[in-house]
N, C-alpha and C positions, 0 to 999 in steps of 0.2 A: 328478574334482571331489569335494571333501570338504564335506559339509553338516553343520551343527550342529542338533541337535534343539532346538526352541523350549523344551522342558522344561528343557534344560541351561542355556539363556540365562536363563530365569526362576529356575532354581536358583542361578545365580551372584548374581542380584539378592537373592534371599532370604538367602543365606549372608552377603553383604556387610551386609545390614540387620541380621542377627543379631549382627554384629560392630561395631555402632554407627554404621554409615554411612547417610546418606540417599543413595539411588541413583536417578538418572534414566537410562533406557535408550531408545535408538532404534536398531533393527536390531542391529548388532554394536558399537555405541559406547555407552559409559557415562560419566556424570559422577558423581564421588564427592565428597560433602560430609561433613565431620566437624566436629562442634561448630559448625554453622552456617556453615562456611567451605568453599569449594571447595578440595580438596586434590589432586585428580588427575582425569585423563581416561584411560579404558581403551578400547582398540580391539582387537577380535579379528579375525584374518585366518585364517579356517578353511582356505583353500587352502594356506597355508604352515604351518599349525598353530603359529601365533605369536600372542602377546598383547603389545601395545605399551602399556606403562604410562608415562604422562607425568605426572610430579609437578610441581606448580606452585610456583615459588620464592616467590611472593607470600606464601604461608603455609608457608614452609619448615619451621618448627618443628613444625607439625602434620603435615605430609607426612612428615617424617622419623620422627615418632613412630608413624605407622601403616603405613609402607612394608612392613614384614615381614608385618604382618597381612593386607594386601591380597594380597601374593604368596602367602601360605599358602592363602587362599581360592581364588585362581586355580588353584593346583596341586591343590587338593582337587577342583574341578569339572572342570578340564581338565588332567589329569596329563601328557599327552603334549605339551603346548604349550611351546615355548620362550618365555620371558618376557624382553622387552627393556625395560629401565628407562632413561628419559631424564628430565632436568630441563628445564623450560620456564619462561622462556626460557633458552637455553644461556648458559653463562658466556662473557664476552668473552675472547678469547685474550690 
């Protein structure tokens, strides 16, 4: 089993805040707001060393503008994690 230090979880919050986000965290889940709008949800899966980034289409323009910044911060704090990016809700086929 792979565990994450609380200090690393807190460091992710701090680094995101330094990059202009308001961040709410509960356990391994984060809600990211930018310019007063929710732009993404982030979920860490330590057992898989994976980060799931769900970008919200309702504010797509903001989410697209900050997507790479979010990914950069995740890679800085958790360099060995695979990052899976999805849009929510998914587009209709």
